[in-house]
C-alpha positions as CSV (number, residue, x, y, z in Angstrom):
1,M,139.3,172.5,92.0
2,A,135.9,173.3,90.6
3,Y,135.3,176.0,87.9
4,I,133.3,177.9,90.4
5,Q,135.6,179.3,93.1
6,G,135.1,178.1,96.6
7,Y,133.8,174.6,95.7
8,T,135.4,171.2,95.0
9,Y,132.7,170.2,92.5
10,D,130.6,172.3,90.2
11,I,127.7,169.8,89.9
12,F,126.5,167.0,92.1
13,L,124.5,164.4,90.1
14,S,121.6,162.9,92.2
15,Y,120.0,159.9,90.7
16,A,118.4,156.5,91.5
17,H,120.7,153.6,90.7
18,L,117.6,151.8,89.3
19,D,117.6,154.3,86.4
20,N,121.2,153.4,85.5
21,Q,120.5,149.6,85.1
22,M,121.2,148.3,81.6
23,L,118.4,147.1,79.3
24,F,118.4,145.3,75.9
25,D,122.1,144.2,76.0
26,Q,123.4,147.8,76.7
27,T,127.0,148.0,77.8
28,L,126.4,151.2,79.8
29,G,123.4,152.5,81.8
30,W,121.4,155.6,80.7
31,I,122.8,157.7,83.6
32,E,126.4,156.9,82.7
33,H,125.7,157.9,79.1
34,F,124.0,161.1,80.3
35,Y,126.9,162.0,82.5
36,T,129.4,161.5,79.7
37,D,127.4,163.5,77.2
38,L,126.8,166.4,79.5
39,N,130.4,166.5,80.5
40,I,131.5,166.8,76.9
41,L,129.0,169.5,76.1
42,L,129.9,171.6,79.1
43,S,133.7,171.2,78.4
44,R,133.2,172.3,74.8
45,R,131.2,175.4,75.9
46,I,133.9,176.3,78.4
47,G,136.7,175.5,76.0
48,K,138.6,173.1,78.2
49,T,138.4,169.3,78.8
50,D,136.9,168.4,82.1
51,A,136.7,172.1,83.1
52,I,133.4,171.4,85.0
53,K,133.8,169.0,87.9
54,I,130.8,166.7,88.2
55,W,130.4,164.4,91.3
56,W,128.5,161.3,90.7
57,D,128.3,158.0,92.6
58,N,129.3,155.2,90.2
59,K,129.6,152.5,92.8
60,K,126.2,151.0,91.9
61,L,125.0,151.0,95.5
62,D,121.6,149.7,96.3
63,G,119.0,151.0,98.8
64,S,120.2,148.9,101.6
65,V,123.5,150.7,101.9
66,V,123.9,153.3,104.7
67,F,124.2,156.9,103.5
68,N,127.8,157.2,102.6
69,D,130.0,159.9,104.3
70,S,131.8,160.6,101.0
71,I,128.5,161.3,99.2
72,E,127.5,163.6,102.0
73,E,130.8,165.5,101.7
74,G,130.4,165.6,97.9
75,I,127.0,167.4,98.4
76,K,128.4,169.9,100.8
77,K,131.3,170.8,98.4
78,S,129.1,171.1,95.3
79,A,127.8,174.4,93.8
80,I,124.9,172.9,91.8
81,L,122.6,169.9,92.3
82,L,121.3,168.1,89.2
83,C,118.3,166.1,90.3
84,L,117.3,163.3,87.9
85,T,113.7,162.9,89.0
86,S,112.0,159.6,88.4
87,P,109.6,157.3,90.4
88,G,112.8,155.5,91.6
89,H,114.4,158.8,92.8
90,I,111.2,159.9,94.6
91,E,110.9,156.5,96.4
92,S,114.5,156.4,97.4
93,D,115.2,157.7,100.9
94,Y,118.8,157.8,99.9
95,C,118.1,160.2,97.0
96,Q,115.7,162.3,99.0
97,K,118.4,162.8,101.7
98,E,120.8,164.1,99.0
99,L,118.2,166.5,97.8
100,S,117.2,167.7,101.3
101,L,120.8,168.1,102.4
102,F,121.8,170.2,99.4
103,Y,118.7,172.3,99.7
104,K,119.5,173.1,103.4
105,K,123.1,173.8,102.8
106,A,122.5,176.1,99.8
107,Q,120.0,178.2,101.8
108,E,122.6,178.7,104.5
109,E,125.4,179.7,102.1
110,S,126.0,183.4,101.4
111,T,125.1,182.8,97.7
112,G,121.7,181.5,98.6
113,L,119.6,178.9,96.8
114,K,119.1,181.2,93.7
115,V,121.5,183.0,91.4
116,G,119.5,185.8,89.9
117,D,116.3,184.1,88.8
118,R,117.8,180.6,88.5
119,S,117.8,177.9,91.1
120,R,121.0,176.1,92.0
121,I,118.8,172.9,91.9
122,L,118.0,171.8,88.3
123,N,115.2,169.3,87.9
124,V,115.8,166.8,85.1
125,L,112.5,164.9,84.6
126,L,113.3,161.4,83.4
127,Y,109.5,160.7,83.5
128,N,106.5,163.0,83.4
129,I,106.1,163.3,87.1
130,P,103.1,165.5,88.0
131,F,104.1,168.8,89.6
132,D,102.2,168.0,92.8
133,Q,104.3,164.9,93.3
134,W,107.7,166.8,93.2
135,P,109.6,166.8,96.4
136,A,109.3,170.1,98.3
137,P,112.9,171.3,97.5
138,L,112.0,171.1,93.8
139,A,109.1,173.5,94.1
140,G,109.8,176.6,92.1
141,T,112.4,175.0,89.9
142,T,112.1,174.6,86.1
143,G,111.7,171.1,84.9
144,F,113.8,169.8,82.0
145,P,111.8,167.0,80.3
146,F,113.9,164.0,79.3
147,H,110.8,161.8,78.6
148,D,108.5,161.1,75.6
149,A,105.1,161.5,77.4
150,S,102.5,162.7,74.9
151,G,99.9,164.0,77.4
152,Q,99.6,165.3,80.9
153,E,98.4,162.0,82.3
154,D,101.0,160.0,80.5
155,L,104.1,159.1,82.5
156,G,106.1,158.3,79.4
157,D,109.6,156.7,79.2
158,T,113.0,158.2,79.4
159,L,114.3,159.5,76.1
160,D,116.6,157.4,73.9
161,R,119.9,159.2,73.9
162,K,120.2,158.7,70.2
163,S,116.9,160.7,69.6
164,P,116.9,164.3,68.4
165,Q,114.7,165.2,71.4
166,Y,117.4,164.0,73.8
167,R,120.1,166.1,72.1
168,N,117.9,169.2,72.1
169,Q,117.0,168.8,75.8
170,L,120.6,168.1,76.7
171,Q,121.7,171.3,75.0
172,D,119.0,173.3,76.8
173,L,120.1,171.8,80.1
174,R,123.8,172.7,79.3
175,D,122.8,176.3,78.6
176,A,120.9,176.5,81.9
177,I,123.9,175.1,83.8
178,I,126.3,177.5,82.1
179,H,124.0,180.4,83.0
180,V,124.1,179.4,86.7
181,I,127.8,178.7,86.7
182,K,128.6,182.1,85.2
183,G,126.2,183.8,87.7
184,M,128.0,182.1,90.6
185,R,131.5,183.0,89.2
186,E,130.5,186.7,89.0
187,I,129.5,186.8,92.7
188,P,132.4,188.6,94.5
189,E,134.0,186.5,97.2
190,K,133.0,187.7,100.6
191,K,135.4,187.9,103.4
192,A,134.5,185.9,106.4
193,D,133.0,187.8,109.3
194,P,134.4,186.4,112.5
195,S,131.2,187.3,114.4
196,T,129.2,185.1,112.0
197,K,131.6,182.2,111.8
198,K,129.9,178.9,112.4
199,F,130.9,176.8,115.5
200,S,132.7,173.8,114.1
201,I,132.6,170.3,115.6
202,Y,135.0,167.7,114.6
203,F,133.9,164.0,114.9
204,G,136.7,161.4,115.2
205,D,136.6,158.0,113.6
206,V,134.7,155.4,115.6
207,P,134.5,151.6,115.9
208,D,131.8,149.9,113.8
209,S,129.8,149.4,117.0
210,L,129.3,153.2,117.3
211,R,129.1,154.1,113.6
212,R,125.3,154.4,113.6
213,V,125.3,156.4,116.8
214,R,127.9,158.8,115.2
215,S,125.9,159.1,111.9
216,R,122.7,159.8,113.7
217,T,124.3,162.4,116.0
218,I,125.9,164.2,113.1
219,T,122.5,164.2,111.3
220,D,120.8,165.7,114.4
221,L,123.5,168.4,114.8
222,E,123.4,169.4,111.1
223,K,119.8,170.4,111.7
224,T,121.2,173.2,113.9
225,D,123.7,175.9,112.9
226,Y,126.9,173.9,113.6
227,K,129.5,173.1,111.0
228,I,130.4,169.4,111.2
229,I,133.8,168.0,110.2
230,F,133.8,164.2,110.0
231,D,135.4,162.7,106.9
232,T,138.7,161.4,108.1
233,P,140.0,158.8,107.4
234,P,140.8,158.7,104.5
235,P,143.7,159.2,104.0
236,F,144.6,155.9,105.7
237,E,148.4,156.0,105.6
238,V,149.8,157.0,108.9
239,D,151.7,160.2,108.1
240,A,149.1,161.5,105.6
241,H,146.3,160.6,108.1
242,E,148.0,162.5,110.9
243,E,148.5,165.6,108.8
244,A,144.9,165.6,107.6
245,V,143.5,165.1,111.1
246,K,145.6,167.9,112.6
247,A,144.5,170.3,109.8
248,K,140.8,169.6,110.5
249,L,141.3,169.7,114.3
250,E,142.8,173.2,113.9
251,Q,139.6,174.2,112.0
252,S,137.3,173.0,114.9
253,D,136.1,174.6,118.0
254,L,135.3,171.3,119.6
255,A,136.4,167.7,118.9
256,V,134.1,164.8,119.7
257,H,135.6,161.3,120.2
258,L,133.1,158.4,120.7
259,L,134.8,155.4,122.2
260,D,133.7,152.0,123.6
261,Q,135.3,148.6,124.4
262,F,136.3,148.1,120.7
263,P,139.3,150.2,119.5
264,G,138.2,150.3,115.9
265,R,140.2,150.0,112.7
266,E,143.9,149.6,113.1
267,I,146.1,152.2,111.3
268,E,147.6,150.7,108.2
269,G,151.2,149.5,108.9
270,V,151.2,150.4,112.6
271,E,150.6,147.7,115.2
272,D,148.4,148.4,118.2
273,T,147.4,151.8,117.0
274,W,143.8,152.5,116.0
275,Y,142.2,155.4,114.2
276,P,139.7,156.5,116.9
277,Q,142.4,156.5,119.7
278,K,145.0,158.2,117.5
279,Q,142.6,161.0,116.5
280,A,141.7,161.6,120.1
281,E,145.4,161.7,121.0
282,L,146.0,164.2,118.2
283,G,143.1,166.3,119.6
284,L,144.8,166.4,123.0
285,E,148.0,167.6,121.3
286,I,146.2,170.4,119.6
287,A,144.9,171.5,123.0
288,K,141.5,172.5,121.8
289,P,138.3,171.5,123.7
290,Q,137.7,167.7,123.5
291,L,134.7,165.6,124.4
292,I,135.6,162.0,125.2
293,W,132.4,160.1,125.3
294,V,131.9,156.4,126.3
295,P,128.6,154.5,126.8
296,A,127.4,154.4,130.4
297,E,127.5,150.6,130.4
298,L,131.1,150.4,129.3
299,N,133.1,147.8,131.3
300,I,136.7,148.7,130.9
301,S,137.9,145.4,132.3
302,E,136.4,143.7,129.2
303,I,138.7,145.6,126.8
304,E,141.1,143.1,125.3
305,E,143.7,145.4,123.8
306,E,146.0,146.6,126.7
307,P,147.2,149.9,125.1
308,Y,143.7,150.9,124.3
309,K,142.4,149.9,127.8
310,D,145.2,152.0,129.4
311,F,144.1,155.0,127.2
312,I,140.5,154.8,128.3
313,Q,141.5,154.2,132.0
314,C,143.4,157.5,132.0
315,F,140.2,159.4,131.5
316,E,138.2,157.2,133.8
317,T,140.5,157.8,136.7
318,G,141.1,161.4,136.0
319,K,144.8,160.9,135.2
320,Q,144.2,162.5,131.8
321,S,142.4,165.6,132.7
322,S,142.5,169.3,131.9
323,K,140.2,172.3,131.4
324,N,140.0,171.3,127.7
325,I,138.8,167.8,128.3
326,S,135.2,166.7,129.0
327,Y,134.9,163.0,129.8
328,I,131.4,161.7,129.8
329,R,129.8,158.3,130.5
330,G,126.4,158.7,129.0
331,A,123.4,157.2,127.3
332,K,123.3,157.2,123.5
333,S,120.0,159.0,123.5
334,E,121.5,161.9,125.4
335,L,124.6,162.3,123.3
336,T,123.4,165.0,120.9
337,Q,122.1,167.2,123.8
338,Q,125.3,166.7,125.7
339,I,127.4,167.9,122.7
340,I,125.0,170.9,122.3
341,D,125.3,171.8,125.9
342,L,129.1,171.8,125.8
343,A,129.2,173.6,122.4
344,E,127.0,176.4,123.7
345,K,129.2,176.9,126.8
346,L,132.2,177.2,124.6
347,R,130.5,179.4,122.0
348,S,129.3,181.9,124.5
349,S,132.6,181.9,126.4
350,A,130.6,183.1,129.4
351,L,132.3,181.6,132.5
352,P,130.5,182.0,135.8
353,A,131.7,185.0,137.7
354,V,133.1,184.5,141.3
355,P,130.7,186.2,143.7
356,A,132.0,189.4,145.3
357,A,133.2,189.1,148.9
358,S,130.2,191.1,150.1
359,E,127.7,188.6,148.6
360,K,126.3,185.7,150.6
361,I,128.5,182.6,150.5
362,S,126.8,179.8,148.5
363,V,127.3,176.1,148.8
364,L,125.9,173.0,147.1
365,V,124.8,170.1,149.3
366,D,125.1,167.0,147.2
367,T,123.4,164.0,148.7
368,H,121.6,160.7,148.0
369,Y,117.9,160.6,148.6
370,N,118.6,158.2,151.5
371,D,120.4,161.0,153.3
372,Q,118.1,163.8,152.5
373,L,116.9,164.3,156.0
374,Y,120.5,165.0,157.1
375,A,120.8,167.4,154.1
376,L,117.7,169.3,155.2
377,E,119.0,169.7,158.8
378,L,122.4,170.9,157.6
379,S,121.0,173.3,155.1
380,K,118.7,174.9,157.7
381,C,121.7,175.6,159.9
382,L,123.7,177.0,157.0
383,F,120.9,179.3,156.1
384,E,120.6,180.6,159.6
385,N,124.3,181.5,159.5
386,Q,124.1,183.6,156.3
387,I,125.2,180.9,153.9
388,Q,123.0,180.1,150.9
389,P,122.6,176.3,150.5
390,F,121.4,174.5,147.4
391,I,120.4,170.8,147.8
392,N,121.1,168.5,144.9
393,P,119.6,165.1,145.7
394,Q,120.6,162.2,143.5
395,E,119.6,158.6,142.9
396,D,121.6,155.3,142.8
397,D,123.7,156.2,139.7
398,P,126.3,158.7,140.9
399,R,126.8,160.0,137.3
400,K,123.1,160.5,136.5
401,N,122.0,164.0,135.6
402,I,125.5,165.3,135.2
403,N,124.3,168.3,133.2
404,I,122.1,169.3,136.2
405,L,125.0,168.9,138.6
406,G,127.1,171.1,136.4
407,E,124.5,173.8,136.2
408,R,124.3,173.9,140.0
409,I,128.0,173.8,140.6
410,S,128.3,177.0,138.5
411,Q,126.3,178.9,141.1
412,V,128.4,178.1,144.2
413,N,131.8,178.4,145.8
414,N,132.0,175.2,147.8
415,L,130.6,171.7,147.4
416,I,129.4,169.6,150.4
417,F,129.1,165.9,149.8
418,L,127.0,164.1,152.4
419,Y,128.3,160.6,153.3
420,G,125.8,158.8,155.4
421,K,123.9,155.6,154.4
422,E,125.3,155.4,150.9
423,S,128.6,153.6,150.1
424,R,132.0,155.2,150.0
425,D,132.3,154.3,146.3
426,W,129.1,156.2,145.6
427,V,130.4,159.4,147.3
428,M,133.8,159.1,145.6
429,E,132.3,158.7,142.2
430,R,130.1,161.7,142.8
431,M,133.1,163.8,143.7
432,S,135.0,162.6,140.7
433,A,132.2,163.6,138.4
434,A,132.0,167.0,140.0
435,L,135.7,167.5,139.8
436,Q,135.6,166.7,136.1
437,L,132.9,169.3,135.5
438,I,134.9,171.9,137.4
439,V,138.1,171.3,135.4
440,T,136.2,171.3,132.1
441,N,134.2,174.5,132.7
442,N,136.6,176.4,135.0
443,Y,133.9,176.7,137.7
444,P,134.9,178.8,140.7
445,V,134.7,176.1,143.3
446,V,137.5,176.4,145.8
447,A,136.8,173.5,148.3
448,F,135.1,170.1,148.7
449,Y,133.7,169.1,152.1
450,I,132.7,165.6,152.9
451,Y,130.2,165.7,155.8
452,L,130.1,162.3,157.6
453,W,126.9,161.1,159.1
454,P,126.0,157.8,160.8
455,P,126.8,155.0,160.7
456,R,130.3,155.6,162.1
457,K,133.1,156.2,159.7
458,D,136.9,156.6,159.6
459,P,137.8,160.0,158.1
460,A,141.2,158.6,157.1
461,D,139.5,156.3,154.6
462,L,138.7,159.3,152.3
463,S,141.0,160.9,149.8
464,L,140.7,162.3,146.3
465,K,143.9,162.4,144.3
466,Q,143.9,165.9,142.8
467,R,145.3,169.3,143.5
468,L,142.6,171.6,142.1
469,V,140.4,172.0,145.2
470,K,141.0,171.7,148.9
471,L,139.4,168.6,150.4
472,N,138.0,168.8,154.0
473,V,136.4,166.0,156.0
474,V,133.8,166.9,158.7
475,N,133.1,164.0,161.0
476,N,129.6,164.0,162.5
477,S,129.2,160.2,162.1
478,D,129.0,159.5,165.9
479,S,125.6,161.1,166.3
480,T,122.4,161.4,164.4
481,Q,122.1,165.0,165.6
482,L,124.1,167.9,164.3
483,D,127.0,168.3,166.7
484,P,127.3,172.1,167.6
485,K,131.1,172.0,168.0
486,T,131.7,170.2,164.8
487,F,129.3,172.4,162.9
488,K,131.0,175.6,164.3
489,Q,134.4,174.4,163.1
490,F,132.9,173.6,159.7
491,L,131.3,177.0,159.5
492,Q,134.6,178.7,160.4
493,G,136.3,176.8,157.6
494,L,133.7,177.8,155.0
495,K,134.0,181.5,155.9
496,A,137.8,181.4,156.2
497,V,138.0,180.1,152.6
498,E,136.1,183.1,151.4
């Protein structure tokens, strides 16, 4: 635990690894010496060894390494950021991301970015960087010069740690840090207000093929007001992993699991069990809202591991379904928006109201563009009989524009699927997608109707294995004209349901 209550680390040390490289037969880099010296000075002032917890990345990573999840988590759990500013730090996208992330999270915390008149970001100048070149989050901070520049135009060099100037500056820096730490310790702990609690989204582990997609999506969501939970595993050992995942799932309002044909890393010591699948299974046990997402192009038949293939197939066929599960085949570019759409529905908890009996019956006529003329004719007759139709024409991909379909389903009581020139598979896939949306969002749809148009079809060839909504088949496939008798029976069925 950190010395400052509510944090894991008191200080996060942000630096460029270039500044820690050893010169002149040194055994340790400058940054490592600085870390050790500062740690000792702070401990002596507090009166306890290692009293102040400092996070610093000593893995000697270079600029080609992807921003590490553990570093990101370290920033979020730190009270103070110590920014060791240098040309290398300014030029490093990695370092600037650290600075930007801390700046954003500190502003959002109840403490704020400042404690009294002191910033929680301390700017340690390893070189005489002109003020107008400081990154924006450092504006308004006090610089602590650790360089030997003799004039305003002189960039200078980083101070030798054996020099008196180094010791004096380090003591000044220590005093400034202690001032901020004491200020933060004196702030009374605020009880959480449920009305202001952030909506939390848990991200499960993913295969390497989806790691960049996951990282980019998390970054996008962090620009909003969601709290993101994403740092498991570790632990890697099966029992500790399960305990950690369940604890974080309990904290979440929505769990997101990104899956594709690759199962990901196998759990240590357990054969045919993978972290992404296991975390999704734990999410289902917790019974909180889950989003199971797979790429639109996923070919399940290409999955080599049978247990994993069966797991995915359960969602694809609807065998694994409930009001808490959203299963989406989607484009990577649409993933962030799909998560936001689902999160906002859950956050608002505003389920569509069932229309009163006195209101006009509403239906959605779902059709392919090729059958739109049939849809127009049917809708005209429905309107003339005091039923409000909404036409939802779609293209070749039956799962395209699922969000639009969901929005329109929320406005109606019954769904009518036109089955004319398009294939049976297209219609069945369209119904399956609609059923999934109804289950996930508790939409008030009571019945599905499949309205058959030419060419001639066998009604017995249609079935949808589910018990949620009543399925009715209306056969008008023997004539290109709306059959009055068939339509009358269909109309009576619609009104009888109401």
